[in-house]
Chimera marker file (.cmm) of the C-alpha trace (Angstrom):
<marker_set name="trace">
<marker id="1" x="134.413" y="35.646" z="83.824" r="1" g="1" b="0" radius="0.5"/>
<marker id="2" x="137.075" y="35.052" z="81.206" r="1" g="1" b="0" radius="0.5"/>
<marker id="3" x="138.651" y="37.889" z="79.300" r="1" g="1" b="0" radius="0.5"/>
<marker id="4" x="141.096" y="38.441" z="76.482" r="1" g="1" b="0" radius="0.5"/>
<marker id="5" x="142.886" y="41.720" z="75.798" r="1" g="1" b="0" radius="0.5"/>
<marker id="6" x="144.131" y="42.690" z="72.343" r="1" g="1" b="0" radius="0.5"/>
<marker id="7" x="144.962" y="45.675" z="70.173" r="1" g="1" b="0" radius="0.5"/>
<marker id="8" x="142.620" y="46.701" z="67.357" r="1" g="1" b="0" radius="0.5"/>
<marker id="9" x="143.831" y="46.057" z="63.810" r="1" g="1" b="0" radius="0.5"/>
<marker id="10" x="144.590" y="49.748" z="63.314" r="1" g="1" b="0" radius="0.5"/>
<marker id="11" x="146.168" y="50.086" z="66.801" r="1" g="1" b="0" radius="0.5"/>
<marker id="12" x="143.776" y="52.889" z="67.778" r="1" g="1" b="0" radius="0.5"/>
<marker id="13" x="141.979" y="51.160" z="70.668" r="1" g="1" b="0" radius="0.5"/>
<marker id="14" x="142.222" y="48.261" z="73.103" r="1" g="1" b="0" radius="0.5"/>
<marker id="15" x="139.740" y="45.378" z="72.898" r="1" g="1" b="0" radius="0.5"/>
<marker id="16" x="138.649" y="43.562" z="76.045" r="1" g="1" b="0" radius="0.5"/>
<marker id="17" x="136.576" y="40.486" z="75.170" r="1" g="1" b="0" radius="0.5"/>
<marker id="18" x="134.541" y="39.180" z="78.093" r="1" g="1" b="0" radius="0.5"/>
<marker id="19" x="132.703" y="35.873" z="78.387" r="1" g="1" b="0" radius="0.5"/>
<marker id="20" x="130.680" y="34.544" z="81.274" r="1" g="1" b="0" radius="0.5"/>
<marker id="21" x="129.120" y="36.285" z="84.225" r="1" g="1" b="0" radius="0.5"/>
<marker id="22" x="130.394" y="39.736" z="85.193" r="1" g="1" b="0" radius="0.5"/>
<marker id="23" x="130.541" y="40.981" z="88.769" r="1" g="1" b="0" radius="0.5"/>
<marker id="24" x="132.062" y="44.108" z="90.274" r="1" g="1" b="0" radius="0.5"/>
<marker id="25" x="135.165" y="42.168" z="91.264" r="1" g="1" b="0" radius="0.5"/>
<marker id="26" x="135.725" y="40.636" z="87.837" r="1" g="1" b="0" radius="0.5"/>
<marker id="27" x="134.988" y="43.954" z="86.081" r="1" g="1" b="0" radius="0.5"/>
<marker id="28" x="137.604" y="45.728" z="88.216" r="1" g="1" b="0" radius="0.5"/>
<marker id="29" x="140.221" y="43.077" z="87.449" r="1" g="1" b="0" radius="0.5"/>
<marker id="30" x="139.473" y="43.146" z="83.719" r="1" g="1" b="0" radius="0.5"/>
<marker id="31" x="139.549" y="46.953" z="83.713" r="1" g="1" b="0" radius="0.5"/>
<marker id="32" x="142.891" y="47.110" z="85.512" r="1" g="1" b="0" radius="0.5"/>
<marker id="33" x="144.425" y="44.581" z="83.101" r="1" g="1" b="0" radius="0.5"/>
<marker id="34" x="143.069" y="46.389" z="80.019" r="1" g="1" b="0" radius="0.5"/>
<marker id="35" x="144.176" y="49.805" z="81.275" r="1" g="1" b="0" radius="0.5"/>
<marker id="36" x="147.649" y="48.469" z="82.035" r="1" g="1" b="0" radius="0.5"/>
<marker id="37" x="147.904" y="47.255" z="78.440" r="1" g="1" b="0" radius="0.5"/>
<marker id="38" x="146.500" y="50.565" z="77.198" r="1" g="1" b="0" radius="0.5"/>
<marker id="39" x="149.062" y="52.530" z="79.188" r="1" g="1" b="0" radius="0.5"/>
<marker id="40" x="151.881" y="50.392" z="77.748" r="1" g="1" b="0" radius="0.5"/>
<marker id="41" x="150.601" y="51.159" z="74.226" r="1" g="1" b="0" radius="0.5"/>
<marker id="42" x="149.797" y="54.829" z="74.907" r="1" g="1" b="0" radius="0.5"/>
<marker id="43" x="146.092" y="54.270" z="74.149" r="1" g="1" b="0" radius="0.5"/>
<marker id="44" x="143.112" y="55.589" z="76.146" r="1" g="1" b="0" radius="0.5"/>
<marker id="45" x="140.270" y="54.118" z="74.074" r="1" g="1" b="0" radius="0.5"/>
<marker id="46" x="138.655" y="50.796" z="74.988" r="1" g="1" b="0" radius="0.5"/>
<marker id="47" x="136.090" y="48.539" z="73.356" r="1" g="1" b="0" radius="0.5"/>
<marker id="48" x="134.691" y="46.077" z="75.884" r="1" g="1" b="0" radius="0.5"/>
<marker id="49" x="132.911" y="43.255" z="74.069" r="1" g="1" b="0" radius="0.5"/>
<marker id="50" x="130.287" y="41.837" z="76.420" r="1" g="1" b="0" radius="0.5"/>
<marker id="51" x="128.163" y="40.176" z="73.748" r="1" g="1" b="0" radius="0.5"/>
<marker id="52" x="128.871" y="36.811" z="75.396" r="1" g="1" b="0" radius="0.5"/>
<marker id="53" x="128.473" y="37.892" z="79.004" r="1" g="1" b="0" radius="0.5"/>
<marker id="54" x="125.885" y="39.176" z="81.421" r="1" g="1" b="0" radius="0.5"/>
<marker id="55" x="126.170" y="41.463" z="84.396" r="1" g="1" b="0" radius="0.5"/>
<marker id="56" x="124.916" y="39.406" z="87.338" r="1" g="1" b="0" radius="0.5"/>
<marker id="57" x="125.879" y="41.747" z="90.177" r="1" g="1" b="0" radius="0.5"/>
<marker id="58" x="123.645" y="43.795" z="92.469" r="1" g="1" b="0" radius="0.5"/>
<marker id="59" x="122.578" y="47.380" z="91.812" r="1" g="1" b="0" radius="0.5"/>
<marker id="60" x="124.693" y="48.458" z="94.803" r="1" g="1" b="0" radius="0.5"/>
<marker id="61" x="127.842" y="46.788" z="93.425" r="1" g="1" b="0" radius="0.5"/>
<marker id="62" x="127.209" y="48.226" z="89.960" r="1" g="1" b="0" radius="0.5"/>
<marker id="63" x="126.885" y="51.677" z="91.532" r="1" g="1" b="0" radius="0.5"/>
<marker id="64" x="130.120" y="51.197" z="93.499" r="1" g="1" b="0" radius="0.5"/>
<marker id="65" x="131.910" y="50.092" z="90.331" r="1" g="1" b="0" radius="0.5"/>
<marker id="66" x="130.764" y="53.181" z="88.416" r="1" g="1" b="0" radius="0.5"/>
<marker id="67" x="131.108" y="55.743" z="91.211" r="1" g="1" b="0" radius="0.5"/>
<marker id="68" x="134.101" y="54.470" z="93.133" r="1" g="1" b="0" radius="0.5"/>
<marker id="69" x="136.133" y="51.830" z="91.321" r="1" g="1" b="0" radius="0.5"/>
<marker id="70" x="136.403" y="53.474" z="87.899" r="1" g="1" b="0" radius="0.5"/>
<marker id="71" x="137.612" y="56.754" z="89.416" r="1" g="1" b="0" radius="0.5"/>
<marker id="72" x="139.622" y="55.641" z="92.425" r="1" g="1" b="0" radius="0.5"/>
<marker id="73" x="141.250" y="52.314" z="91.567" r="1" g="1" b="0" radius="0.5"/>
<marker id="74" x="144.971" y="52.577" z="90.914" r="1" g="1" b="0" radius="0.5"/>
<marker id="75" x="145.756" y="51.673" z="87.336" r="1" g="1" b="0" radius="0.5"/>
<marker id="76" x="142.396" y="52.706" z="85.875" r="1" g="1" b="0" radius="0.5"/>
<marker id="77" x="142.444" y="55.921" z="83.843" r="1" g="1" b="0" radius="0.5"/>
<marker id="78" x="139.184" y="57.773" z="84.564" r="1" g="1" b="0" radius="0.5"/>
<marker id="79" x="139.803" y="59.996" z="81.514" r="1" g="1" b="0" radius="0.5"/>
<marker id="80" x="139.675" y="57.073" z="79.088" r="1" g="1" b="0" radius="0.5"/>
<marker id="81" x="136.963" y="56.536" z="76.489" r="1" g="1" b="0" radius="0.5"/>
<marker id="82" x="135.112" y="53.268" z="77.013" r="1" g="1" b="0" radius="0.5"/>
<marker id="83" x="132.483" y="51.659" z="74.822" r="1" g="1" b="0" radius="0.5"/>
<marker id="84" x="130.685" y="48.515" z="75.892" r="1" g="1" b="0" radius="0.5"/>
<marker id="85" x="129.145" y="46.308" z="73.204" r="1" g="1" b="0" radius="0.5"/>
<marker id="86" x="126.317" y="44.045" z="74.376" r="1" g="1" b="0" radius="0.5"/>
<marker id="87" x="123.817" y="41.745" z="72.702" r="1" g="1" b="0" radius="0.5"/>
<marker id="88" x="120.681" y="43.528" z="71.461" r="1" g="1" b="0" radius="0.5"/>
<marker id="89" x="118.442" y="41.820" z="74.032" r="1" g="1" b="0" radius="0.5"/>
<marker id="90" x="120.833" y="42.236" z="76.995" r="1" g="1" b="0" radius="0.5"/>
<marker id="91" x="119.909" y="45.045" z="79.388" r="1" g="1" b="0" radius="0.5"/>
<marker id="92" x="121.973" y="43.794" z="82.338" r="1" g="1" b="0" radius="0.5"/>
<marker id="93" x="124.641" y="46.481" z="81.710" r="1" g="1" b="0" radius="0.5"/>
<marker id="94" x="122.280" y="49.460" z="81.324" r="1" g="1" b="0" radius="0.5"/>
<marker id="95" x="122.487" y="50.697" z="84.927" r="1" g="1" b="0" radius="0.5"/>
<marker id="96" x="126.303" y="50.692" z="84.915" r="1" g="1" b="0" radius="0.5"/>
<marker id="97" x="126.315" y="52.919" z="81.833" r="1" g="1" b="0" radius="0.5"/>
<marker id="98" x="123.876" y="55.375" z="83.431" r="1" g="1" b="0" radius="0.5"/>
<marker id="99" x="125.794" y="55.498" z="86.706" r="1" g="1" b="0" radius="0.5"/>
<marker id="100" x="129.183" y="55.863" z="84.982" r="1" g="1" b="0" radius="0.5"/>
<marker id="101" x="127.947" y="58.678" z="82.736" r="1" g="1" b="0" radius="0.5"/>
<marker id="102" x="126.318" y="60.422" z="85.704" r="1" g="1" b="0" radius="0.5"/>
<marker id="103" x="129.730" y="60.224" z="87.395" r="1" g="1" b="0" radius="0.5"/>
<marker id="104" x="131.388" y="62.035" z="84.484" r="1" g="1" b="0" radius="0.5"/>
<marker id="105" x="132.977" y="59.037" z="82.782" r="1" g="1" b="0" radius="0.5"/>
<marker id="106" x="133.081" y="58.692" z="78.989" r="1" g="1" b="0" radius="0.5"/>
<marker id="107" x="131.342" y="55.314" z="79.115" r="1" g="1" b="0" radius="0.5"/>
<marker id="108" x="128.856" y="54.430" z="76.363" r="1" g="1" b="0" radius="0.5"/>
<marker id="109" x="126.829" y="51.292" z="75.750" r="1" g="1" b="0" radius="0.5"/>
<marker id="110" x="126.218" y="50.015" z="72.211" r="1" g="1" b="0" radius="0.5"/>
<marker id="111" x="124.262" y="47.119" z="70.791" r="1" g="1" b="0" radius="0.5"/>
<marker id="112" x="125.995" y="47.405" z="67.409" r="1" g="1" b="0" radius="0.5"/>
<marker id="113" x="129.758" y="46.750" z="67.299" r="1" g="1" b="0" radius="0.5"/>
<marker id="114" x="130.347" y="48.791" z="64.137" r="1" g="1" b="0" radius="0.5"/>
<marker id="115" x="128.641" y="51.852" z="65.655" r="1" g="1" b="0" radius="0.5"/>
<marker id="116" x="130.783" y="51.436" z="68.781" r="1" g="1" b="0" radius="0.5"/>
<marker id="117" x="133.949" y="51.362" z="66.658" r="1" g="1" b="0" radius="0.5"/>
<marker id="118" x="132.828" y="54.421" z="64.678" r="1" g="1" b="0" radius="0.5"/>
<marker id="119" x="132.186" y="56.251" z="67.951" r="1" g="1" b="0" radius="0.5"/>
<marker id="120" x="135.639" y="55.345" z="69.304" r="1" g="1" b="0" radius="0.5"/>
<marker id="121" x="137.348" y="56.473" z="66.119" r="1" g="1" b="0" radius="0.5"/>
<marker id="122" x="135.473" y="59.790" z="66.187" r="1" g="1" b="0" radius="0.5"/>
<marker id="123" x="136.748" y="60.618" z="69.675" r="1" g="1" b="0" radius="0.5"/>
<link id1="1" id2="2" r="1" g="1" b="0" radius="0.2"/>
<link id1="2" id2="3" r="1" g="1" b="0" radius="0.2"/>
<link id1="3" id2="4" r="1" g="1" b="0" radius="0.2"/>
<link id1="4" id2="5" r="1" g="1" b="0" radius="0.2"/>
<link id1="5" id2="6" r="1" g="1" b="0" radius="0.2"/>
<link id1="6" id2="7" r="1" g="1" b="0" radius="0.2"/>
<link id1="7" id2="8" r="1" g="1" b="0" radius="0.2"/>
<link id1="8" id2="9" r="1" g="1" b="0" radius="0.2"/>
<link id1="9" id2="10" r="1" g="1" b="0" radius="0.2"/>
<link id1="10" id2="11" r="1" g="1" b="0" radius="0.2"/>
<link id1="11" id2="12" r="1" g="1" b="0" radius="0.2"/>
<link id1="12" id2="13" r="1" g="1" b="0" radius="0.2"/>
<link id1="13" id2="14" r="1" g="1" b="0" radius="0.2"/>
<link id1="14" id2="15" r="1" g="1" b="0" radius="0.2"/>
<link id1="15" id2="16" r="1" g="1" b="0" radius="0.2"/>
<link id1="16" id2="17" r="1" g="1" b="0" radius="0.2"/>
<link id1="17" id2="18" r="1" g="1" b="0" radius="0.2"/>
<link id1="18" id2="19" r="1" g="1" b="0" radius="0.2"/>
<link id1="19" id2="20" r="1" g="1" b="0" radius="0.2"/>
<link id1="20" id2="21" r="1" g="1" b="0" radius="0.2"/>
<link id1="21" id2="22" r="1" g="1" b="0" radius="0.2"/>
<link id1="22" id2="23" r="1" g="1" b="0" radius="0.2"/>
<link id1="23" id2="24" r="1" g="1" b="0" radius="0.2"/>
<link id1="24" id2="25" r="1" g="1" b="0" radius="0.2"/>
<link id1="25" id2="26" r="1" g="1" b="0" radius="0.2"/>
<link id1="26" id2="27" r="1" g="1" b="0" radius="0.2"/>
<link id1="27" id2="28" r="1" g="1" b="0" radius="0.2"/>
<link id1="28" id2="29" r="1" g="1" b="0" radius="0.2"/>
<link id1="29" id2="30" r="1" g="1" b="0" radius="0.2"/>
<link id1="30" id2="31" r="1" g="1" b="0" radius="0.2"/>
<link id1="31" id2="32" r="1" g="1" b="0" radius="0.2"/>
<link id1="32" id2="33" r="1" g="1" b="0" radius="0.2"/>
<link id1="33" id2="34" r="1" g="1" b="0" radius="0.2"/>
<link id1="34" id2="35" r="1" g="1" b="0" radius="0.2"/>
<link id1="35" id2="36" r="1" g="1" b="0" radius="0.2"/>
<link id1="36" id2="37" r="1" g="1" b="0" radius="0.2"/>
<link id1="37" id2="38" r="1" g="1" b="0" radius="0.2"/>
<link id1="38" id2="39" r="1" g="1" b="0" radius="0.2"/>
<link id1="39" id2="40" r="1" g="1" b="0" radius="0.2"/>
<link id1="40" id2="41" r="1" g="1" b="0" radius="0.2"/>
<link id1="41" id2="42" r="1" g="1" b="0" radius="0.2"/>
<link id1="42" id2="43" r="1" g="1" b="0" radius="0.2"/>
<link id1="43" id2="44" r="1" g="1" b="0" radius="0.2"/>
<link id1="44" id2="45" r="1" g="1" b="0" radius="0.2"/>
<link id1="45" id2="46" r="1" g="1" b="0" radius="0.2"/>
<link id1="46" id2="47" r="1" g="1" b="0" radius="0.2"/>
<link id1="47" id2="48" r="1" g="1" b="0" radius="0.2"/>
<link id1="48" id2="49" r="1" g="1" b="0" radius="0.2"/>
<link id1="49" id2="50" r="1" g="1" b="0" radius="0.2"/>
<link id1="50" id2="51" r="1" g="1" b="0" radius="0.2"/>
<link id1="51" id2="52" r="1" g="1" b="0" radius="0.2"/>
<link id1="52" id2="53" r="1" g="1" b="0" radius="0.2"/>
<link id1="53" id2="54" r="1" g="1" b="0" radius="0.2"/>
<link id1="54" id2="55" r="1" g="1" b="0" radius="0.2"/>
<link id1="55" id2="56" r="1" g="1" b="0" radius="0.2"/>
<link id1="56" id2="57" r="1" g="1" b="0" radius="0.2"/>
<link id1="57" id2="58" r="1" g="1" b="0" radius="0.2"/>
<link id1="58" id2="59" r="1" g="1" b="0" radius="0.2"/>
<link id1="59" id2="60" r="1" g="1" b="0" radius="0.2"/>
<link id1="60" id2="61" r="1" g="1" b="0" radius="0.2"/>
<link id1="61" id2="62" r="1" g="1" b="0" radius="0.2"/>
<link id1="62" id2="63" r="1" g="1" b="0" radius="0.2"/>
<link id1="63" id2="64" r="1" g="1" b="0" radius="0.2"/>
<link id1="64" id2="65" r="1" g="1" b="0" radius="0.2"/>
<link id1="65" id2="66" r="1" g="1" b="0" radius="0.2"/>
<link id1="66" id2="67" r="1" g="1" b="0" radius="0.2"/>
<link id1="67" id2="68" r="1" g="1" b="0" radius="0.2"/>
<link id1="68" id2="69" r="1" g="1" b="0" radius="0.2"/>
<link id1="69" id2="70" r="1" g="1" b="0" radius="0.2"/>
<link id1="70" id2="71" r="1" g="1" b="0" radius="0.2"/>
<link id1="71" id2="72" r="1" g="1" b="0" radius="0.2"/>
<link id1="72" id2="73" r="1" g="1" b="0" radius="0.2"/>
<link id1="73" id2="74" r="1" g="1" b="0" radius="0.2"/>
<link id1="74" id2="75" r="1" g="1" b="0" radius="0.2"/>
<link id1="75" id2="76" r="1" g="1" b="0" radius="0.2"/>
<link id1="76" id2="77" r="1" g="1" b="0" radius="0.2"/>
<link id1="77" id2="78" r="1" g="1" b="0" radius="0.2"/>
<link id1="78" id2="79" r="1" g="1" b="0" radius="0.2"/>
<link id1="79" id2="80" r="1" g="1" b="0" radius="0.2"/>
<link id1="80" id2="81" r="1" g="1" b="0" radius="0.2"/>
<link id1="81" id2="82" r="1" g="1" b="0" radius="0.2"/>
<link id1="82" id2="83" r="1" g="1" b="0" radius="0.2"/>
<link id1="83" id2="84" r="1" g="1" b="0" radius="0.2"/>
<link id1="84" id2="85" r="1" g="1" b="0" radius="0.2"/>
<link id1="85" id2="86" r="1" g="1" b="0" radius="0.2"/>
<link id1="86" id2="87" r="1" g="1" b="0" radius="0.2"/>
<link id1="87" id2="88" r="1" g="1" b="0" radius="0.2"/>
<link id1="88" id2="89" r="1" g="1" b="0" radius="0.2"/>
<link id1="89" id2="90" r="1" g="1" b="0" radius="0.2"/>
<link id1="90" id2="91" r="1" g="1" b="0" radius="0.2"/>
<link id1="91" id2="92" r="1" g="1" b="0" radius="0.2"/>
<link id1="92" id2="93" r="1" g="1" b="0" radius="0.2"/>
<link id1="93" id2="94" r="1" g="1" b="0" radius="0.2"/>
<link id1="94" id2="95" r="1" g="1" b="0" radius="0.2"/>
<link id1="95" id2="96" r="1" g="1" b="0" radius="0.2"/>
<link id1="96" id2="97" r="1" g="1" b="0" radius="0.2"/>
<link id1="97" id2="98" r="1" g="1" b="0" radius="0.2"/>
<link id1="98" id2="99" r="1" g="1" b="0" radius="0.2"/>
<link id1="99" id2="100" r="1" g="1" b="0" radius="0.2"/>
<link id1="100" id2="101" r="1" g="1" b="0" radius="0.2"/>
<link id1="101" id2="102" r="1" g="1" b="0" radius="0.2"/>
<link id1="102" id2="103" r="1" g="1" b="0" radius="0.2"/>
<link id1="103" id2="104" r="1" g="1" b="0" radius="0.2"/>
<link id1="104" id2="105" r="1" g="1" b="0" radius="0.2"/>
<link id1="105" id2="106" r="1" g="1" b="0" radius="0.2"/>
<link id1="106" id2="107" r="1" g="1" b="0" radius="0.2"/>
<link id1="107" id2="108" r="1" g="1" b="0" radius="0.2"/>
<link id1="108" id2="109" r="1" g="1" b="0" radius="0.2"/>
<link id1="109" id2="110" r="1" g="1" b="0" radius="0.2"/>
<link id1="110" id2="111" r="1" g="1" b="0" radius="0.2"/>
<link id1="111" id2="112" r="1" g="1" b="0" radius="0.2"/>
<link id1="112" id2="113" r="1" g="1" b="0" radius="0.2"/>
<link id1="113" id2="114" r="1" g="1" b="0" radius="0.2"/>
<link id1="114" id2="115" r="1" g="1" b="0" radius="0.2"/>
<link id1="115" id2="116" r="1" g="1" b="0" radius="0.2"/>
<link id1="116" id2="117" r="1" g="1" b="0" radius="0.2"/>
<link id1="117" id2="118" r="1" g="1" b="0" radius="0.2"/>
<link id1="118" id2="119" r="1" g="1" b="0" radius="0.2"/>
<link id1="119" id2="120" r="1" g="1" b="0" radius="0.2"/>
<link id1="120" id2="121" r="1" g="1" b="0" radius="0.2"/>
<link id1="121" id2="122" r="1" g="1" b="0" radius="0.2"/>
<link id1="122" id2="123" r="1" g="1" b="0" radius="0.2"/>
</marker_set>
């Protein structure tokens, strides 16, 4: 997995662009890096662009990511607002969204980037 972290044009959210295959390990690393940047900027809103990536990890690892890693990994702010943008036909991230939301995280999946941005700005 390759990722690039940047600030939105209006400086209201952090963008994490992901390409390639995503696993629990790579998602944790990308999350830590993005949250570090967010903390430096005083921002708790994240747009994770996964339109060029697929989640290839097991259900168990996806569950562990949502239930353990996102709440208990140092450097990740569990109170942040996270939107994930995926390709319309990609359902490989669906379980992570369900598990994260069931665990009380503000973690929402979108298939339309503009709707994801509107959601972030409304929060």
